[in-house]
C-alpha positions in Angstrom: 144.2 -38.3 29.6 144.8 -41.4 27.7 147.7 -42.6 28.5 147.0 -41.9 32.3 144.1 -44.3 31.5 145.8 -47.2 29.9 148.8 -47.1 32.6 145.9 -47.6 35.3 144.6 -50.3 33.2 147.7 -52.1 33.3 148.3 -51.5 36.9 144.9 -53.1 37.9 145.6 -56.0 35.4 149.1 -56.6 37.6 147.3 -56.3 40.6 144.9 -58.7 40.0 147.4 -61.3 38.4 149.1 -60.9 41.8 146.4 -62.0 43.7 144.8 -64.6 41.4 148.2 -66.1 41.5 148.1 -66.3 45.4 144.7 -67.8 44.8 145.8 -70.8 42.9 148.3 -71.8 45.4 144.9 -72.1 48.1 143.4 -75.4 47.1 139.7 -74.4 48.1 140.0 -71.0 46.6 138.4 -71.8 43.3 135.4 -73.9 45.2 134.2 -70.9 46.8 134.9 -68.4 43.8 132.5 -71.0 41.9 129.3 -70.2 44.3 129.6 -66.9 42.8 130.5 -67.3 39.8 128.0 -69.4 37.4 127.7 -67.7 35.0 131.5 -66.6 33.7 134.3 -69.0 34.9 132.9 -71.3 37.2 135.5 -70.8 39.3 138.2 -71.4 37.3 141.1 -68.7 38.6 143.3 -69.6 36.1 140.9 -68.5 33.2 140.7 -65.1 35.4 144.7 -64.8 35.5 144.7 -65.4 31.3 141.9 -62.5 31.3 144.5 -59.9 33.3 147.1 -60.8 30.8 144.8 -60.5 27.8 144.0 -56.9 29.2 147.3 -56.2 29.5 148.2 -56.9 26.1 145.3 -54.9 24.6 146.3 -52.1 27.0 150.0 -52.3 25.5 148.6 -52.4 21.9 146.8 -49.0 22.4 150.2 -47.3 21.7 150.1 -48.8 18.2 150.7 -45.9 16.4 153.3 -44.1 19.0 156.8 -43.9 19.1 157.1 -45.6 22.3 154.5 -48.6 21.3 156.3 -52.0 23.2 155.5 -54.6 20.7 157.4 -57.1 23.0 155.1 -56.1 25.7 151.9 -57.2 23.4 153.6 -60.5 22.3 154.6 -61.4 26.3 151.2 -61.0 27.2 149.3 -62.5 24.4 151.1 -65.4 25.0 150.5 -65.4 28.5 146.8 -65.1 27.8 144.4 -67.7 26.0 145.8 -70.7 24.6 142.8 -71.8 22.6 139.4 -71.0 22.1 137.8 -73.1 25.2 139.5 -70.4 27.5 137.6 -67.6 26.1 136.2 -65.0 28.6 132.2 -65.5 27.8 129.4 -64.2 30.3 126.1 -66.7 30.2 122.9 -66.4 31.0 119.8 -68.5 32.6 117.8 -70.2 30.1 114.5 -69.0 32.3 115.0 -66.2 34.2 113.2 -64.3 36.4 113.1 -61.5 34.9 113.5 -60.3 31.1 116.5 -58.0 31.5 118.5 -60.9 32.8 118.3 -62.3 29.3 121.1 -61.3 26.7 121.1 -58.2 25.2 121.0 -58.7 21.6 118.1 -61.3 21.9 114.6 -61.2 20.4 113.5 -61.1 24.2 115.1 -57.8 25.1 113.7 -55.8 21.9 116.6 -53.9 21.5 117.8 -54.8 17.9 114.7 -55.0 15.4 116.1 -52.2 13.2 119.6 -53.3 13.1 121.3 -55.1 10.2 124.5 -55.7 9.0 126.3 -53.8 6.5 127.2 -53.9 3.3 131.0 -53.4 3.9 131.0 -56.7 6.4 128.5 -58.3 4.1 131.2 -57.5 1.2 134.0 -58.6 3.4 132.4 -61.8 3.5 131.8 -62.1 0.1 135.2 -61.7 -0.5 134.8 -58.5 -2.7 138.0 -57.2 -1.5 140.4 -60.5 -1.6 139.5 -62.7 -4.8 136.0 -62.8 -4.2 137.0 -65.7 -2.1 133.4 -66.6 -0.3 133.8 -66.7 3.5 132.0 -69.6 4.9 131.1 -67.6 8.2 128.6 -65.6 6.1 126.0 -68.2 5.8 126.2 -68.9 9.5 126.1 -65.5 10.9 123.8 -64.1 8.4 120.4 -65.8 7.0 120.0 -64.9 3.3 117.1 -63.0 2.1 113.7 -65.2 -0.1 115.8 -65.0 -3.1 119.1 -66.6 -1.5 120.6 -63.5 -1.6 122.9 -62.1 1.2 122.8 -57.5 1.3 124.0 -55.3 3.5 122.8 -51.5 4.3 124.7 -48.7 3.3 125.2 -46.6 6.7 122.9 -43.6 6.5 120.9 -44.7 3.8 118.9 -47.5 5.1 117.5 -51.0 3.9 117.3 -50.3 0.1 116.5 -54.1 -0.5 112.6 -55.1 -0.5 110.4 -58.0 -1.7 112.6 -61.4 -1.7 115.8 -59.3 -1.3 114.6 -57.7 1.9 117.7 -58.0 4.3 116.8 -60.1 7.6 117.7 -58.6 11.0 119.6 -60.5 13.2 116.6 -62.8 14.6 115.9 -63.7 10.9 113.1 -61.6 10.0 113.0 -59.1 7.2 110.3 -56.9 9.3 111.4 -54.3 11.6 108.9 -54.9 14.1 109.8 -56.8 17.4 109.3 -60.4 17.6 105.8 -61.6 19.2 106.6 -63.1 22.6 110.4 -62.6 21.9 110.6 -66.1 20.2 114.3 -66.9 19.1 113.7 -69.9 16.9 115.4 -67.7 13.7 118.0 -66.4 15.5 121.6 -67.6 15.7 125.0 -67.1 17.2 125.0 -64.5 19.5 121.5 -63.3 19.1 119.4 -65.9 21.2 117.7 -64.7 24.4 120.3 -67.1 26.2 123.5 -67.0 23.7 126.5 -66.7 25.7 128.4 -63.3 25.2 132.3 -62.8 24.8 133.6 -60.4 26.7 137.2 -61.3 25.1 138.4 -64.2 22.6 141.5 -66.4 21.7 141.2 -65.0 18.2 141.0 -61.0 19.2 144.0 -61.5 21.1 145.9 -63.9 18.3 145.0 -60.4 16.0 146.3 -58.1 18.3 149.8 -60.5 18.8 149.5 -60.5 14.7 149.5 -56.8 14.5 152.6 -56.2 17.0 154.9 -58.7 15.4 154.0 -57.3 12.2 154.9 -53.6 13.3 158.2 -55.2 14.7 159.1 -56.7 11.7 158.8 -60.0 12.9 156.3 -61.5 9.7 156.8 -65.2 10.3 155.2 -64.8 14.2 152.7 -62.2 12.4 151.5 -64.6 10.0 151.8 -67.8 12.8 149.6 -65.5 14.7 147.0 -64.2 12.1 146.2 -68.2 10.9 146.0 -68.8 14.6 143.6 -66.0 15.1 141.1 -67.0 12.3 141.3 -70.9 13.3 140.5 -69.6 16.7 137.3 -67.7 15.4 136.3 -70.8 13.9 136.7 -72.7 16.9 135.1 -70.4 18.6 131.8 -70.2 16.4 131.4 -73.9 17.5 130.1 -72.8 21.0 126.6 -71.3 19.0 124.2 -72.7 16.3 124.2 -71.2 12.9 122.2 -70.8 9.6 124.4 -73.0 7.7 127.4 -75.5 9.5 130.6 -74.6 8.6 132.3 -77.6 7.5 135.7 -78.8 7.7 136.5 -79.3 4.2 135.0 -75.2 3.7 137.4 -74.4 6.3 140.2 -76.0 5.2 139.7 -74.5 1.8 138.8 -71.0 2.9 142.5 -71.3 4.7 144.1 -72.5 1.9 143.2 -70.0 -0.2 146.4 -67.7 -1.1 144.2 -64.8 -1.2 143.3 -65.0 2.5 146.5 -66.6 4.1 149.2 -66.0 1.9 152.1 -68.4 1.1 154.6 -66.4 2.3 155.0 -64.4 5.1 156.6 -61.8 3.5 153.5 -61.1 1.5 151.2 -60.8 4.5 149.4 -57.2 4.9 148.5 -55.2 8.1 145.1 -54.8 6.2 144.8 -58.7 5.8 145.0 -59.0 10.0 142.7 -56.1 10.4 139.9 -57.2 8.2 140.1 -60.8 10.1 140.4 -59.2 13.2 137.0 -57.1 12.7 135.2 -60.1 11.1 136.1 -62.2 14.2 
């Protein structure tokens, strides 16, 4: 049952936090861990501890629609988790592994996503269709436009209705549905290169969870603060990757300054805004 599973997740995270806290007091623990931890935190025990607290925040948040939801517990453990995007839990991959299945699952060498595309709903979010037509600068970072310069998404259950110069590219930057010969990833960006690091838990994710918890509690000021931190955190997260079109500081600032994205007054923040930005991130 769900209530048993989530309670057990919290129990495991508590145990992890206990032993990790003990390990922090051992001067040699981090160096020993690093020998078997080249592709995650590199032996950084504090990183694992913050991941454990993030797991607790996420687990407590699963009760959002229940009468016994504990917003304060979510906020407490969110605050103990990542302080910024540099602390995120991200798995890394070797550039030239021995076996192909040691590469990133989403890269062209693994050939798993040739027919996949962004959905119309996500692309419309980037286009600002649902909030004053404010174009998100992350759209052109994540998504390579069609030959005619348009950004189009697919309707689930309908498929790719765009053809010719309007044909929608896949995540590797190609309009066709065949796999890339030799797994070449030079047209891929963000999470879709063969050795792109893959996020397990991010600072932005935790901040949006905190924003939801504060919103539920009625603390709109804290909710807005966490909401803005979540958006900024995702922009910071993306600096670890390459995109089709770089995001300039001016574009980022203009996006956050738009009242359709960040309301001037905390009282005007909606849960829909939090969830939409959380989905994008």
